[in-house]
C-alpha angles and dihedrals in degrees: 000000000000125000086245092068092051092046092051090047090055092049092051091048092051090054095045091047091052094244090127131030125246089255092051090048094050095049093045094044095047093047095046096045096045091052098039121124104163104074127120117212100266092048093045092051092050094047092043089056089053090048089062091048093050089049089053093057116113140160091206104114092196091059091045091052094045097050113012091163091064108028124067130206119209093273091052092047091050089052091052092047091049090051092051092045090054092049091045090054090054091048091050091047094052093044091051093048094059 
C-alpha cells in the first residue's frame, strides 16, 4: 500500500486519540487531500467520502438542528472518522497481503 494510506491512517489516529483538535484535523485533512496526487481509486474513494464528512462538520447548533442528516457535530465526525479508519486498515491489510 502506498505511503499515502499510512500517512492518512496516522492522521486519523491522531485525531481519534485526541492528539490534535477537530480544527487542526480539518485544516490538515483538507489541505492534504486537496493537494494529493498519490491515491489509487479505492483509497481515493474512501478518503473522498471522508472529505464530505469533514466538510459537513459544524459547531453551529442551528444548522445541526435544521438538517441533522447532513451536518455533523464533533461526536458524529469522530464516528465517521473511526469508520473510515477501520476501513482504511482493512484496505492496507489486503493491499499488503498481495
